[in-house]
N, C-alpha and C positions, 0 to 999 in steps of 0.2 A: 368349583368342582366339577361333578356332572353336568356341565351346563355349556352351551355354546357361547362363550363370551363375545365373540364376534356379532352375534344377532343382539345382545345386550347393547353393544356400542351402537349399533345401527338402530334400535328402538330409541335409544336416547337421542340420536342425531335427527330421526325424523321428528320427534316430538319437539326437540329445540328447535329446528328450522321452521317448522309449520308455527310456531307459537312465538316466533322472533326472539327466543332467548339464547340463541348459541353465539351471539357475537357480543364484541365488546367488553369482555371480561379479560383484563390485563393479565391474569394468572395462567389464561388458557394454554399459552404455549412455552410456560416456564417449566424449567425441570426442578427437580427435588431441591437443590442449593438455591436456585433464584426464587423459588416459592417461599422458602423459609426467610429467607434475607427480606423479601418484599413484605412481608408480614410482621417484620421488627424483631426477629429473634435471632440470636446469637448462633451460627452455625459451623460444625466441622465436619469434614469428611476423613474417614479412615479406611486403609485397606488392610483386610485380615487375609491372610493365607492359610487354606486348610492343609492338614495332614497329607492328603492327596493331591496338593497343587492348585487348588482353585482360589483365585483371587476374588474376593467379596467385598463390595462397598458398604461401609457402614456409615450413615450420617448420624449425628448428634447435636441435639439442642441441649445446651450446657445449662440454661437457666429461662426464664421468663422475659417479657417484653422489659425494655429498659434495665435497671439495676436488680440483681437477684433480691426475690423477694424475701423479707424478714420473716423467719419461721421458728417455732418454738421447740423444733426437733431437726435431727437430720433425715430428711425424707428419703435419701439414697438413689440408687440407680434403678431405672425402669427400662426393660429392653422389649420393644413393640414387635412382634413379629407378624409379616403379613401373610396373605395367603395365596391360593394358587392362581396362575398368571398376572399376579398384582408386584408392586414393589413397595418400599418404604413409602413412598408418596401417598398410598391409601390413608396413612394416619395424618396427613395435614391437609389432603386437597378439600376437606368439606369446610375449610375456614377456620380463622383463629378464635372464632367464639364457640365453635362446633367441633373442631378437630381434637382427638384424644390426646395427640401428642403435644399440642399447644396448652392445652388444659392442664396437664400434668407439669409441663415447665413452668407454666404461671404459678402453679403450687409449690414450686421449688424442688420438684425432681430433675436429676440428670437424666436426661431421655436420649437411648441409643435405638437406632432404626435400622437391622441389617437387612441386606438382599441376599436371598438365596441363590445359589450358583445357578446360571442359566438366563437370569433376567437380564433385562438390558443395562442395569448397573453392574452386573457380575460376569460380564462376558470376556473379559481381559485377558491376553496373552500371556502366559507364564513359561518359564522354560519346561514345566511339565505338561501344560495344557494350552492347546491351541484351538479355539473356537471355529476355525475354518475346518477342522477335522471331525469325522463322524464319532470317533472316540470321545471326544468333549463332552457330547451330548448324551453319552451312555450311562444315564443314572436315573434313579428312581426316587422315591420318598425316603428311602433307606439312608441314603447318603445324606441327606438333610440333617438326619437326628443322629447319625453316627460321627459325621465330620464337621457339617457347617455350624450347627448351635455350640457345640463343644468348643470350636475354635473361637467364635465371636465370644462367647461367655467368658474364655480364659483370658482373652485380648482386652476385654472391658475391666474385669477384676484388676489385671496388671495396671493399666492405665489410670484407674481410679483409686487403686489402694483399698479397696471395699472388698470383703470377705464374701458377700452374697448380693445377688440382685433380684428385683422383682420381675417376672416375666408376664407378658400379656401376648396372646395369641389369638388371631381369627382365621377360622377356616384351617388351611394347612398349616398356618403357623400353631395350631394345635395337636396336628396331626404329627409333626415332626418332633415336638417336645414329648408328647407320649413314646415315640419311637426312641429319642435320646433317653428317657428313664428306664425303658425295657432295656436297651442294649448297653448303656453306661451309667448305670444307677447310682454311681459315685458322685454323678453331678446332682443329687438331691440335697447334698450338701453345700452346694451352690447357689440354691434357689430359696428366697425367704417365703413367697407365696406365687401362685400361678392363677391368672385370670383367661378362663377359656370362653371366648366369644364364637358361637357358631361352631362349636365344638365336632370334630370329625375324626372318628377312630373306627367305629363301625358305620357301614354305609349302605346296608343291603334294602334300607326302606326309602332311600331317596326316590322322589317322584319326579325327577327332572325328563320331560318327554326325550330330549336329544341324547341325553345320557343314557338313559335305558336302550335307546336305539341302538347306539354305539356298543353298550354292553353286550347285547345279543351277537353283535356282528364283530366282536372284538379279536377272534381269531383271525378271520379274513381281513380283517382291515389291519392287524398287526403286521401280517404276512405281505400286504401290499405296500405298506408304509416302508417296511425293509427293502422291498423290491425297488420301489422308486428313489429311495433314499432320503425320504422325508423324515428326519429325525427331531425337528423342534419347530415350534410355533413362534412366528416372528412377532415383534411388536407390529401393531397395525399402524399405517401412516395417518398423519393428521388430516390428509385430504379425504380419509373417510367420511368425516361429518358432512361433507358436499354430496354424496352418494344419495342420502337419503330422498330428496325430493326426486330425483331422477327415478329411482324404483318404484316408490310407493305412492306420489303424489301427482304424477302426471295425468293418470287416468282414474276416474271416480271409482270404477268397479274394482279394478286390481288393487286401488290403494286400500279399500275397506278391508278385502281378503288379506293383503298383505300386512295390514296393521294388526288384524285379529290373529293372524297366525303367530306374528312376532311375539306379541304380548301373551299368547297362551303358552309359547315355548319357554320364553325367560321369565315369565312373572314377574317383570319389573313394576314396581308398584309406583307410577309415574307422580301419584299425589305426594308420595313421602320424599320426593327429590327437591332440594331446593334449585328452582329453575335458573337462577342466575348461575349457578355452579355447573349446568350441564355442559359448557364447552371444557371444563377442567376435566371433568370426568370422561369426556370422549377422548381425550389426548392423551390420558394415563390410566384407563381401565385395563389394558392389556400391555404387560412388560415382557411376555414371551414366555416358553417354558419348553422342557423336552416332551417329546412323545411318549417316552418311557414313563415318564411321571404320571401323565394323565392316564396312561394304561394300568398303571398301578392302582390308581382309584377305581377304574373299572374292574378290575380283581376284587378289590374289596367288596364292591356292588354286588358281584355275582356270586363270590364265596359265602358271604356272611359273616367272614373272619376279619380281624385286624390281624394281617400276617405281613411278612416279608413278599418281596416280588417273585412271582410265579415264573420260572423259565420253562416250565414242562417238566415232566417226569424225569427224563434222562438228566437234564442239565441240573435239576434240583439234586438228583442224587451225588452228582459231583460236588456242588456247592454245599448243601445242607446235610448230606448223607441221609436223605428222606426224598420221596417222591413228592409230598407236599411241603410248601414253605413252612417254616417256623411260624407260630403265632407270637405276637409281642404280649409281653407279660407287664399288662397295665397295673397288677398290683405292687409292682416295684416304684411306683409313683408314691413315694412318702410325703412330699411336701404338701402343704395345705392347698387346696383347690377349690375355685370359686367358679361356676358354671352359669353362663347365661344361654338361655336358649329362647326360640320364640316358636310359637304353634304354626305359622305361616311358613316357617323355614322348610322348603321342600328339598332342600340340599341336605343339610343337618337335621334331618328328620326327629320328632320327638323321642320315638320309640329307640331309635339309635342312640339318642344322647342319654336316654335313662339307662341303656344297657351300660354305657360307658360308667355313668353315675354309679351304678349299682357294683361296678368292681373297681372303683377309685377307693383307698382305705382311708383317705382324710379329707372328704369334702366338707367345706366350711360353709359353703352357700349353694343353692340351687335356686336361680331366680329366672322367672319367665318375664320376659320384656312385656310391659303393661300397654300394648298398642295392637290394636286390631289390625291383621294385614303384615305386621313387621316380619320381613323375611331376611334371606342370608347376606344379601347385600348392604341390606339396610343398617347392619352393625358399624358400617363405614360410610354410609353416604346419605341416611336419612337427614331430614332437616332438622329432627329433634333428638339426635343422638345424644347431644350434651345434657340432657335432662333424662332421658330414656336409660341410657346405657353408662355413659362417661362419669356422671356425678356419683351414681351407684358404685362404680370400679373405685373412684376416688375414696369413697366412704370407707370400703373394704380395706383399702391401703393404710388407711390412718392410723389404725392399731399397731401397725408395724414400724412407725416412726422410732428412731432411737433419741431419747431424750439426753 
């Protein structure tokens, strides 16, 4: 969310290059399908078209490695929704013994991994939508909850013959879920249980330096973006991993300042990352996103509210019949919810998470990650997420098995 992910990638690039760990990983330049197959899992790719004409790529892992594991119950279907600037690949790029998608598949779950509109897997042309046009990128967080998730959920239920799914979201994957519950509460009937990792609804206590600067400059920044026609962030090229040494390791004094600045801005826990996977992270950390979506998060930060996109007073009157954008009604989330949070997460700050927790009517678990320094990205990149996060998640899901 309120962070400059290009700097995160650069920090990892610098660290990987200087330690000699950014070479030789065969998964570094594989796409989502290639990575799943490389690790020995069955893989399917599905295209879901939303009500407003966007084509979304959804990946599927039908079962674990080898033959389907024998289980004593029907584990059912799990939907894993990625966060801001990410893609479905975040659920697998930590490796077959650490990534949540693989662990769930090995447990016997049917795992579905959607990509939101506008990321590199969901920018396809349709008769209604052309990614080369400005109109294609004119969407905020609202559309993810109103159109994308309902379309994907209905598609999954139709394909599998199930009545309900299990939902797991990280960061923006939680935001769009709570938007869906508010705007389309009938989908409560289609969710068994929801797991929130690094949940973001309220965002006013985010402590991200770069995000805070952008927030205070959001009005002129928004006008400038419109003026120059910059409507989305493109995925970063693989060659970015080679820039680090040139920028920050050629001159000793500059390198010290550079590294200190970058680590203070991004707060990446270099000790918490599996060093052999750094090249995989480098080439998949940013899958692209529209600027309007990023500005929506800035609005949440500035307003202290969990609300629809703010178009300004006059346009709000036309769209919402109010000068202020309507707040989302979190209390409409009737499904059981488990929340995982971390004290060192400066994006999904504990204060904001607790505000969300207090408004949800059916929280079955509130769990702090038991690891000092665990942050927002660690939910998908930490070398110990298997034990810190994923196994506790699987334990929560166990009672929902159908005998």
